[in-house]
N, C-alpha and C positions, 0 to 999 in steps of 0.2 A: 480406566482407559490408559493404554500405553501412550507415553509421550514420545513423539518422534523428534528427538533432539537435533538430529542432523538436518531435518526439514526446517526446524526452528532456526538453525544457524543459517540456512539458505535465506530465510526471511531477513536476517540481519545483513546478509550480503546485498539483498535487494534494497534495503534501507540505505546502505552505504552508496549504492549506485545512484539513488535518487538525490542524495546530498551532493554528490559530485556533479550531477547534471544541473542542479539548481545553483551551483556555485557561480554560474554565469550571472546570476542576479546582482552580484556585487558590481558588475560593470554597466548596469542599466543607469543612464543619466537621470531618468525619471520614470515614473510608472508608464508602462506601455510603449516606451521608446526602445529602439534596438540597442543591444549591448555595445558599449563603447570600446570594443577591441577589434582588431583586424584578424579575425579567424580564431577559432577555439585554441589553436596551438599557442596562443599568448598566455593561456592559463597555466598555473604552476604544475610542475611534474607531468606535463602533458605526454611526454614520450613514454612515461611509465604507466599511466592510467588512461591513455587516449580512448580506449573503447567505452569507458564510462562517460567521458566528456562528450563523445559523439553519440552514444546510444543509451545513456543511462535512463532516459525516459521510458524505455521499454520495460524497466524493472516494475513499473506499475502493473503490467499484465502478468508478470511473474508473481507479484503479490496476490493477484486474483486467483491464480492457479493454486498457490499455497493455501489460500483461504478455503478453496474448494476441498482440498485434501484434508485440512484440519476439521472443517465442518462435517465432512463425511465420517471421519474418525470419531467425532463427538456425538453426532446425532443419528447416524444410521443404526447404531446398536443400542441406543438408549431412548426410551420413549420420553417425549416432552409435550406439554400442552402449549397452545399458542401464546398465552400470557407469560409463562415462564420463559419461553423462547424470546419474546419481545423484550422482557425486562433484562434478560441476560445480555442481549445485544445493546440495549439502551444504556445499561450500566457500564458496559465495556467502552463504548464509544463517546457518549454524549458529554460527560463531565469535562473531559479534557478538550473536546471540540468547542464547547461553550466558553471555557476559560480562555483558550487561545484566540477565539474569535473576538472576545472583548478586549484582550490585550492588543491584538492587531489593530482593532478600531481605535484604541487610545493612541497607539504609536502612529497611525496614519494622521490623526488629528494633530499630534505634535509635529509631524513632518510638514504638514500643510502650513501650520502656523510658523514654523521655524525656517523653512527653506522654500516655501511657496508651491510645493507639489507633493503628490503622494509618491510612495516608493514601490517599485516592482509591479504591483497590480493596480489597475486604474479604477475599477468599479467599486467604489467604497461609499455608496449612498445608503439611505435608509431602506430602499427597496431590496438591494442585494444583501443588506444585513438581515432582513427578514427571511430571505431565501436561505441564507446560511444558518440562521437560527432553527429553521425547520429541516435542515439538512437536505434541501432539494435544490441546492445552488447549481447543479449541473443536470437538471431534468428538462432543459429546453426553455426555461423561462428567463434565463440570464442573458445579459448583454455582452458578457465577457468574463474574464477572470477577476475575482474579487476577494478582498480580505485575505484570509489564510488559504490561498487558492489551491494548494496541493490536496486539500480536503475534497476537491471535486471527485476524485476517484473513490473516496469513501462514500460520498453521496450516491454515486452510481451503484456501488456495491450494496448499499442498503436496500435498493430495489430488488437486487438479485437475492438478498437474504429472504425477502418475502416470497419470491418465486421458489426458492429452495425449500422453505417450510411447507408450502402447498404441494411440492413435488415429492415430499418424503414418503407418502404411502406407495407411490409408484416405484420409487427408488428401493424401497424395502421389499416389494413383491418381485421385482425383476431388476436387481441392482445394476449389473453391468450393461444390460440391454437398454434400460431406461436412461442411464447416465450418458451412454454413447449416443443415444438418440437426441438428447438435449444438446450435446456437443455439435452434432451434425446440423440440427435445426438452427442453432444460434449462429454457427459458422456460415450457413447458407444465407441467413439474414444479413450478416456482416458483408458477405461477398456482394450482395445486391444493395449494399449501403442502406439497409433498413434497420431501424432501432438504434443507430448511432453507437455511442459508447456502451449502451446497455447490451447490445448483441455481442460486442467484443468481450465485455465482462462476463456474460453468461457462458460464452465459449470457453474462456479460460477457467472459470469457476467449476464448470462441470467436467472440464478436462482434468482438473485436480481431483475431482470426485472419482473419475475413472482410474486415475493413478492409484488412489487409495484402495479401490476395490481390487485392482490387480495385485498390489502388494499384499493385501489381506488374503487373497486366494492362494498365491504362491510367490513368496518373496524372491525365490531364485529365478523364477520365470520373469518376474517384474524387473529384476536386475538385468537379465539378458535382453529384455525388451528395451530397457533404458540405454544399454550400450549400443544396441542396434539403431536406435533413434539418433544417438549421437553421431554415429557413422553416416546415417542418412542425412542428418543436418549438414555435415561437412560436404557430403556429396552434392547436396542441393545448391551449394554455393557455386557449382560449375555447371548447372543445368538451367533449364528454362525457369525453374523455381527461384532462381537468384533474384528475380525482379519482384517476387511476392514475399514481402517481409512477414506477413501474417502467418503464412504457412511455415516459414522458417522459425518464427517465434513458438508456434505450436510444437514443432519438432524439438526445439532446444529446451523449452521449459518443461515439456512432458518428460524428456530424457533426464533432466536434472532431478525433477521431483521423483521419478521412478527410482533412480539410483540412490538418492538420499533416503527415501522411504524404505527401500529394500535393505540397505545397509543397517538402518535402524532396527528393522525387524529381524534380520539374521544375526547381527552381532551385538545388538543392544549396547552401543559404545557408551562408556562412562564419560559424560561431557558436562557434568554439573557445573564445573567452573565457568562454562560458557553460557549458562542459562540466562545471564543478564543481557546477552545480545538479543535473544529472541524476545525477552520480556520488554525490552526498551524500544522495540521497533516502532510501535505506534507513537510513542513519545518523540522519537527522532523525526517522524513524519510530521507531527503536529507542531513541534517546537522550533524547527530550523528556520522557518520563515519569520516568525516573531523575532528571533535572535538576529537574523539578517537585517531586518528593517531597523531594529534598534542600533546595530553597528553602523549601517549605512547612514542613517540620519545623524548619529553622533559625529561621524567623520565629516559629513557635509557641514554641520553646524560649526565644527572646528576648522573648516576650510582645509582639510587634509585630503589630498588626492587619493581617493579610495581605490582607484584602478591600480595605482602603484602599490598600495598596501596589499590588495588582493593578489597581486602578482607574486607575492612572496610565498615560497613553499612553507615557511614557518607559520605564516598566517593561516594557510590552508589547514595544516596539521592542528593548529590551535583551535580553529573553528570546529573541525571534526571532533576533537577531544571534548570541546565544550558542549556540543550538541549531545553526544553520547553520554557524557557525564551528567548533564542536566536531565536527560531522559531517564537514566537509572534512578536518580533521586526522585523525580516526579512519579515514576512508576511505583516506587516503594512507599512514598509518603503522601501521594495524592490519589493516583489511580486506584490502587488496591483499597484504601480506606473508603473512597467514594463508591466503588462497586459494592463493597460490603454494606455500606449505609443504605444505598438505594435498594439493594436486594432485601435487606432486613425489613424495610418498610413496604415495598411494593409486593413482596411475596408473603406477607403475613398470613394471607388467607390459606396458603398451602399448609399451615400448621393445623388447620381444622380437618379432622378425618373425613368429614362429610364433603369437603371441597377438594380433597387431594386425589380423587380418582381420575 
């Protein structure tokens, strides 16, 4: 399978956006309380990266679109059975999810004992720990954000993984028509506020699938379509669509995905030196909150004003470097070995010719 390196790099950009958006967590006096700053402009380097401070949360939906593109590239052309599909997803996501969940739980206990309150996210009881353990922490059973809260989007995406697997026969028989139909159906549910985050995730996920199919059919036409959607996105800023952020996100993220995928297909750019960015994105997503909680609690214990510390551009840059550096190390020395270990044991039956059909 061709690796779409520029699409992977876009995933890294989305991870960076999420980190900037969550930087506000350094200003939370305690879990669930409003940030202790007077406007986001108080955050470091605001004039330079203000779109990420203001809208970085939208990168979650970009992640979903890229996932749809990657899943289509992986599974539409290669047959796979349900067990192999499940194990692949489980081995990819669960080990780091579980480890960071336990780490956050320990850090929240430390915070409660040391300073008398939790940090950033308030719902840290046994019930929500159970939801997080099952990766259903954002399926409607929750009271609010809990533990390593950014994993809520992964929780939602897990449900769409199941939907995608069962939709594979239809996607293979009528690829573009079926994928477009899923986009329309999911978007309609989102418009009528049905399905919550699941319908939003499905919209973006299958939008990514449509983008892959367009790139596969004709990279040059996909590139042209991407450029046209960019122009349409900017035009929408001065029309009635300016009040509908969901439509604008569809236009923007579809255009970026199409352009990146088309460039990958047409030019096959040599970008091996940047592979670490795409490889580390799940790590940055899972690790930044544990690191934040550790830093916040440590500063509180030492009676250091963390709002003043967080306002330093050097601290911001050091935090970003620490998260990406840690994510690279964790991907190489934990995620990959854990995936191999789980697959070697859970897919043993595939070695038997009688069971491999």
